C-alpha positions as CSV (number, residue, x, y, z in Angstrom):
1,M,150.3,33.3,60.1
2,S,149.6,35.8,57.4
3,E,146.1,37.3,56.9
4,S,143.7,35.7,54.6
5,I,143.0,37.2,51.3
6,D,139.5,38.2,52.5
7,Q,141.1,40.0,55.5
8,Q,143.7,41.7,53.3
9,I,141.1,43.1,51.0
10,Y,138.8,44.1,53.9
11,N,141.6,45.9,55.8
12,A,142.8,47.7,52.6
13,A,139.3,48.9,51.9
14,L,138.7,50.1,55.4
15,S,142.0,52.0,55.3
16,K,140.8,53.9,52.2
17,G,137.5,54.9,53.9
18,F,135.2,52.1,52.8
19,T,132.5,51.4,55.4
20,P,132.6,47.9,56.9
21,T,129.6,47.0,54.8
22,S,131.1,48.3,51.5
23,A,134.5,46.8,52.4
24,K,132.7,43.4,52.5
25,F,131.2,44.1,49.0
26,L,134.8,44.6,47.7
27,V,135.8,41.2,49.2
28,A,132.7,39.7,47.7
29,Q,133.6,41.2,44.3
30,A,137.0,39.6,44.4
31,R,135.5,36.2,45.4
32,H,132.9,36.6,42.6
33,E,135.6,37.6,40.0
34,T,137.8,34.7,40.9
35,G,135.3,31.9,41.6
36,N,136.3,32.0,45.3
37,Y,140.0,32.3,44.5
38,T,140.0,29.2,42.2
39,S,140.0,30.8,38.7
40,N,143.0,30.5,36.4
41,V,143.1,34.3,36.2
42,F,143.8,34.4,39.9
43,K,146.1,31.3,40.0
44,L,148.2,32.4,37.1
45,N,148.3,36.1,37.7
46,N,147.5,36.8,41.4
47,N,144.7,38.9,39.9
48,L,141.8,39.3,42.3
49,F,139.6,41.5,40.2
50,G,140.0,40.4,36.6
51,M,141.9,43.6,35.8
52,K,143.4,43.9,32.3
53,Y,147.0,44.9,31.8
54,A,147.1,48.7,31.2
55,K,150.8,49.3,32.0
56,Q,149.9,49.9,35.6
57,P,153.0,50.2,37.9
58,L,152.4,47.1,40.0
59,A,151.6,44.7,37.1
60,S,153.1,43.1,34.1
61,Q,151.5,41.3,31.2
62,G,149.8,38.1,32.3
63,S,147.8,35.4,30.6
64,P,145.6,36.2,27.5
65,A,142.0,37.3,28.1
66,P,139.2,35.5,26.2
67,S,139.1,36.6,22.5
68,N,135.7,38.3,23.0
69,E,137.3,40.5,25.7
70,G,140.7,41.0,24.0
71,G,143.9,42.0,25.6
72,V,145.8,40.3,28.5
73,Y,145.2,40.2,32.2
74,A,147.4,42.1,34.6
75,K,149.8,39.9,36.4
76,Y,150.8,40.8,39.9
77,N,153.6,39.6,42.1
78,S,151.2,39.0,44.9
79,P,147.5,39.3,45.8
80,A,148.5,42.3,47.9
81,D,149.7,44.1,44.8
82,S,146.4,43.3,43.1
83,I,144.5,44.7,46.0
84,K,146.7,47.9,46.1
85,D,146.2,48.4,42.3
86,Q,142.4,48.1,42.6
87,V,142.0,50.3,45.7
88,D,144.8,52.8,45.3
89,R,144.8,53.3,41.5
90,Y,141.7,52.1,39.8
91,F,138.9,52.9,42.3
92,V,140.1,56.5,43.1
93,K,139.3,57.6,39.6
94,T,135.8,59.0,38.8
95,M,134.5,56.8,36.0
96,G,131.1,56.9,34.3
97,G,130.1,59.7,36.7
98,V,130.6,57.5,39.8
99,T,133.1,58.9,42.2
100,F,135.2,56.9,44.6
101,E,133.2,58.4,47.5
102,E,130.0,57.1,46.0
103,L,131.4,53.7,45.4
104,K,132.8,53.2,48.9
105,A,129.5,54.5,50.4
106,S,127.4,51.8,48.7
107,Q,125.0,50.3,51.2
108,T,123.6,47.3,49.3
109,P,124.9,44.8,46.9
110,L,122.6,46.3,44.2
111,E,123.9,49.8,44.8
112,Y,127.5,48.6,44.7
113,A,127.0,46.5,41.5
114,T,125.1,49.4,39.9
115,N,128.0,51.8,40.7
116,L,130.5,49.3,39.2
117,K,128.4,48.9,36.1
118,K,128.1,52.6,35.6
119,R,131.9,52.8,35.9
120,G,132.1,50.2,33.0
121,Y,133.7,47.6,35.3
122,Y,131.8,44.6,33.9
123,T,129.7,43.6,31.0
124,D,127.4,41.1,32.7
125,T,123.9,42.0,33.7
126,I,123.4,43.9,37.0
127,E,121.1,41.1,38.2
128,N,123.8,38.4,37.6
129,Y,126.5,40.5,39.2
130,V,124.4,41.2,42.3
131,S,123.6,37.5,42.6
132,G,127.3,36.7,42.4
133,I,128.2,39.3,45.1
134,E,125.3,38.1,47.3
135,R,126.5,34.5,47.1
136,A,130.1,35.5,47.8
137,L,129.0,37.5,50.8
138,L,128.0,34.2,52.4
139,R,131.6,32.9,52.2
140,I,133.5,35.9,53.5
141,K,135.6,35.4,56.5
142,V,136.8,38.7,58.0
143,I,137.3,40.0,61.5
144,D,135.8,43.4,61.8
145,I,138.2,46.0,63.0
146,V,136.2,46.6,66.2
147,K,136.2,42.9,67.0
148,K,139.9,42.5,66.1
149,N,140.9,45.4,68.4
150,Y,138.2,44.8,71.1
151,G,140.8,44.5,73.9
152,K,142.6,47.6,72.9
153,I,139.3,49.5,72.7
154,I,138.2,48.4,76.1
155,L,141.6,49.3,77.6
156,G,141.4,52.7,75.9
157,L,137.9,53.4,77.2
158,T,138.9,52.3,80.7
159,L,141.8,54.7,80.7
160,I,139.7,57.5,79.4
161,G,137.1,56.8,82.1
162,Y,139.7,56.7,84.8
163,S,141.3,59.9,83.6
164,I,137.9,61.6,83.7
165,Y,137.4,60.2,87.2
166,L,140.7,61.6,88.4
167,Y,140.1,65.0,86.8
168,K,136.7,65.3,88.4
169,K,138.1,64.2,91.8
170,K,140.8,66.9,91.6
171,G,138.4,69.6,90.6
């Protein structure tokens, strides 16, 4: 069985240095942007973040954006490509004075939404965007990396402890 979209986003964020908390904000952002993965932008374009087409390598021209926004949405071959574009290409840029390091170190939904707003990511009010992220956080289903690898961690710690025991026994 393949990983859920929530899990794919969460794992990609963790692999790029997001904290577990800020990785969940990224998942909540995708859920908020797509109406919990039900929006036409997502269904027609595999676009998890409402990204516009900007000739990015992993995308082609997708469906038209509303006339008040202009342009067309980026269309991805898979949700995984949308995640990769967001995390590997878009977020690594410093925008509006907000660095990738600051964004991924966000500790609250307000801090995360404020950083996104400063980066020019959305036009909605911060209050509405925070509310959307907070509602989405309640729906997230991810397995934290520690929980996912609990057995491996316990085995590793046991082996380390046994190695220390043997070392001290020799010495």
